[in-house]
C-alpha positions as CSV (number, residue, x, y, z in Angstrom):
1,X,8.5,76.8,248.6
2,X,6.8,74.4,251.0
3,X,8.1,74.3,255.1
4,X,8.7,71.5,257.0
5,X,5.1,71.4,258.4
6,X,3.5,71.9,255.0
7,X,5.6,69.4,253.6
8,X,4.7,66.8,256.3
9,X,1.0,67.5,256.1
10,X,1.1,67.1,252.3
11,X,2.7,63.8,252.5
12,X,0.2,62.8,255.3
13,X,-2.6,63.3,252.6
14,X,-0.7,61.8,250.0
15,X,0.2,58.4,251.8
16,X,-2.8,58.2,253.9
17,X,-5.7,56.9,251.9
18,X,-8.0,57.5,254.6
19,X,-7.0,61.0,254.4
20,X,-7.2,61.6,250.5
21,X,-10.1,63.9,249.6
22,X,-10.4,62.5,246.0
23,X,-11.9,59.4,244.6
24,X,-9.3,56.9,244.0
25,X,-5.7,56.7,244.9
26,X,-3.2,59.5,245.4
27,X,-0.6,60.1,242.9
28,X,1.9,59.2,245.4
29,X,-0.1,55.8,246.3
30,X,-0.5,55.1,242.5
31,X,3.4,55.0,242.6
32,X,3.5,53.1,245.3
33,X,1.2,50.4,244.2
34,X,3.1,50.0,241.0
35,X,6.2,49.5,242.9
36,X,4.8,46.9,245.2
37,X,3.7,45.3,242.3
38,X,6.8,45.1,240.3
39,X,8.8,44.4,243.8
40,X,6.6,41.3,244.1
41,X,6.6,40.0,240.5
42,X,10.5,40.0,240.6
43,X,10.5,38.1,243.9
44,X,8.1,35.6,242.3
45,X,10.7,35.5,238.9
46,X,13.6,35.4,241.2
47,X,12.8,31.9,242.7
48,X,13.0,30.3,239.1
49,X,16.3,28.9,238.9
50,X,17.1,29.1,235.3
51,X,16.0,32.7,235.3
52,X,17.7,33.5,238.5
53,X,21.0,32.2,237.2
54,X,20.9,34.0,233.9
55,X,20.2,37.5,235.5
56,X,22.0,37.5,238.9
57,X,23.2,41.2,238.4
58,X,19.7,42.3,237.8
59,X,18.1,40.7,240.5
60,X,21.0,42.1,242.7
61,X,20.4,45.5,241.7
62,X,16.7,45.4,242.0
63,X,17.1,44.3,245.4
64,X,18.9,47.0,246.1
65,X,16.6,49.5,244.3
66,X,13.4,48.1,245.9
67,X,15.1,48.2,249.4
68,X,15.8,51.8,249.2
69,X,12.4,52.7,247.8
70,X,10.5,50.8,250.8
71,X,12.9,51.9,253.2
72,X,12.4,55.9,252.3
73,X,8.8,55.1,251.7
74,X,8.7,53.8,255.4
75,X,10.5,56.7,256.9
76,X,8.2,59.2,255.0
77,X,5.0,57.4,256.5
78,X,6.7,57.6,260.1
79,X,7.4,61.3,259.7
80,X,4.2,62.2,258.3
81,X,2.3,60.0,260.8
82,X,2.8,63.0,263.2
83,X,-0.1,64.8,261.5
84,X,-2.2,62.4,263.1
85,X,-3.2,63.4,267.0
86,X,-3.2,59.7,267.8
87,X,0.7,59.3,266.5
88,X,2.0,62.4,267.5
89,X,5.5,62.7,269.8
90,X,7.7,60.0,270.7
91,X,5.0,57.6,272.0
92,X,2.7,58.1,269.2
93,X,5.5,57.3,266.7
94,X,5.8,53.9,268.8
95,X,2.2,53.3,268.4
96,X,2.5,53.8,264.8
97,X,5.2,51.7,264.5
98,X,3.3,49.1,266.3
99,X,0.2,49.3,264.2
100,X,-0.5,46.3,261.7
101,X,-0.1,48.5,258.6
102,X,3.1,49.5,259.8
103,X,4.3,46.4,260.7
104,X,3.4,45.2,257.2
105,X,5.7,48.0,255.8
106,X,8.4,46.7,258.2
107,X,8.2,43.4,257.1
108,X,8.7,44.5,253.6
109,X,11.8,46.4,254.0
110,X,13.2,43.9,256.9
111,X,14.8,41.2,254.0
112,X,16.8,44.4,252.5
113,X,17.9,45.4,255.9
114,X,19.1,42.1,256.7
115,X,20.4,40.6,253.4
116,X,22.1,43.6,252.2
117,X,25.7,43.0,251.5
118,X,25.6,39.4,252.0
119,X,25.9,36.7,249.5
120,X,22.8,35.3,247.6
121,X,22.6,32.2,249.8
122,X,19.5,30.1,250.2
123,X,18.6,31.4,253.5
124,X,18.9,34.9,252.5
125,X,16.6,34.1,249.6
126,X,14.2,32.9,252.0
127,X,14.4,36.2,253.9
128,X,13.7,38.0,250.5
129,X,10.7,36.2,250.1
130,X,9.2,38.3,252.7
131,X,9.0,41.1,250.3
132,X,5.5,39.5,249.4
133,X,4.4,41.2,252.7
134,X,4.5,44.1,250.5
135,X,1.4,43.0,248.5
136,X,-0.6,43.0,251.7
137,X,0.0,46.9,251.6
138,X,-2.5,47.2,248.8
139,X,-5.2,46.7,250.9
140,X,-4.7,50.1,252.6
141,X,-5.3,51.3,249.0
142,X,-8.7,50.0,248.3
143,X,-12.1,50.7,249.8
144,X,-13.4,47.6,248.1
145,X,-11.0,45.6,250.0
146,X,-11.6,47.3,253.3
147,X,-15.5,46.7,252.6
148,X,-14.5,42.6,252.3
149,X,-12.3,42.8,255.3
150,X,-15.2,44.6,257.4
151,X,-17.7,41.9,255.9
152,X,-15.5,39.1,256.8
153,X,-14.8,40.6,260.4
154,X,-18.7,40.8,261.0
155,X,-19.2,37.1,259.9
156,X,-15.8,35.7,261.7
157,X,-17.7,33.9,264.4
158,X,-20.1,32.0,261.7
159,X,-16.7,31.1,259.9
160,X,-15.0,30.0,263.1
161,X,-18.1,27.8,264.0
162,X,-18.6,26.1,260.4
163,X,-14.8,25.4,260.2
164,X,-14.7,23.9,263.9
165,X,-17.8,21.8,263.3
166,X,-16.4,20.1,260.1
167,X,-13.0,19.9,261.8
168,X,-14.3,18.1,264.8
169,X,-16.5,15.8,262.3
170,X,-13.5,15.0,260.4
171,X,-11.2,14.3,263.7
172,X,-13.8,11.9,264.7
173,X,-14.1,9.8,261.2
174,X,-10.2,9.8,261.4
175,X,-10.2,8.5,264.8
176,X,-12.6,5.7,263.7
177,X,-10.2,5.0,260.6
178,X,-7.7,4.7,263.2
179,X,-9.3,2.2,265.1
180,X,-10.7,0.1,262.4
181,X,-8.0,0.2,259.9
182,X,-4.9,0.8,261.9
183,X,-3.7,-2.6,262.5
184,X,-4.3,-3.8,258.9
185,X,-3.0,-0.8,257.1
186,X,-0.5,1.1,259.7
187,X,1.3,3.3,257.0
188,X,-1.8,5.0,256.0
189,X,-4.1,4.6,259.3
190,X,-1.7,3.6,261.8
191,X,-2.2,7.0,264.0
192,X,-4.9,9.7,264.0
193,X,-2.6,12.3,262.5
194,X,-2.0,9.9,259.4
195,X,-5.8,9.2,259.2
196,X,-6.5,12.8,259.1
197,X,-3.8,13.7,256.5
198,X,-5.4,10.9,254.4
199,X,-8.5,12.2,254.4
200,X,-7.5,15.9,253.7
201,X,-5.1,14.5,250.8
202,X,-7.9,12.5,249.3
203,X,-10.6,15.1,249.6
204,X,-8.3,17.9,248.0
205,X,-7.5,15.6,245.2
206,X,-3.9,15.6,246.1
207,X,-4.1,11.8,246.4
208,X,-2.3,9.4,248.5
209,X,-0.8,6.7,246.6
210,X,-4.0,4.8,246.1
211,X,-4.5,3.9,249.9
212,X,-8.3,2.9,250.8
213,X,-9.8,1.4,253.7
214,X,-10.3,-2.3,253.5
215,X,-12.9,-3.3,256.1
216,X,-16.5,-2.6,256.1
217,X,-16.6,0.2,259.1
218,X,-13.2,1.7,257.6
219,X,-15.2,2.2,254.2
220,X,-18.2,3.7,256.1
221,X,-16.1,6.0,258.1
222,X,-14.4,7.1,255.1
223,X,-17.7,7.7,253.5
224,X,-18.4,9.8,256.7
225,X,-15.2,11.6,256.2
226,X,-15.7,12.4,252.8
227,X,-19.2,14.3,253.6
228,X,-17.9,16.0,256.1
229,X,-14.9,17.3,253.8
230,X,-17.7,18.7,251.6
231,X,-19.5,20.4,254.5
232,X,-16.0,21.9,255.5
233,X,-16.0,23.2,252.2
234,X,-19.4,23.9,251.7
235,X,-20.3,26.1,254.9
236,X,-17.6,28.6,254.8
237,X,-18.0,29.0,251.0
238,X,-21.5,30.1,251.6
239,X,-20.6,32.3,254.5
240,X,-17.9,33.9,252.3
241,X,-20.3,34.6,249.4
242,X,-22.8,36.1,251.4
243,X,-19.9,38.3,253.1
244,X,-18.7,39.6,249.6
245,X,-22.1,40.3,248.5
246,X,-22.6,42.6,251.5
247,X,-19.1,43.9,250.7
248,X,-20.0,44.9,247.2
249,X,-23.3,46.0,248.0
250,X,-21.8,48.6,250.5
251,X,-19.1,49.6,248.0
252,X,-21.9,50.4,245.5
253,X,-23.9,52.6,248.1
254,X,-20.6,54.3,249.2
255,X,-20.0,55.4,245.5
256,X,-23.6,56.3,245.1
257,X,-23.1,58.4,248.2
258,X,-20.0,60.2,246.8
259,X,-21.9,60.9,243.6
260,X,-24.8,62.4,245.1
261,X,-22.6,64.9,247.0
262,X,-20.5,65.7,244.5
């Protein structure tokens, strides 16, 4: 029979994907992944009034079950974290609780801890939607997702600069639309935020009641707005495509290294 120390070490290797020595997920993390996907699916279904009204008891029981499961998982992770030198002792546990992954786990169980025992009011259903944070926990289980994160992190400055440049051009075009169309069409262009919203809604095909500039200058600036909008979409898309390509290439290299070592 395993002692406390052996049990904690076993849990540490089972729950921490970086410590699991074999390819893929550990058996316990596979179970956790299935639970996460089920919890998110039920959360999405619960937002449909017709389904919720006909299955009130089912959703109430599911809320309690998933709440207990995620709370137990969080407690086990907190206990097993002591196997890591960085998280040993009381101060180490505080560091673990404040880590990004642990905060995601905490957000996943907060709706259960906050709403358990209360009536199913709209406010508490909003809190329950925080269970969607549970889906973010899947990122810790996938080496491919970690590689994508690293690639995006490496190109974060290019992404930021491209978005900033596009936004500045759109802001200038919105200001120009405000000055040229603001008096004649105050409802749509009576302020820079209104003009900016018109441009974003039009470019994203949401539409804005068929409104369009009437003056020559307004049409000219609207064209600038449209070109800037294409640039805002195109530049980050190219950067993201390159980042994803780098991530997939890195994943193939890692798999090739693993196969050779085996």
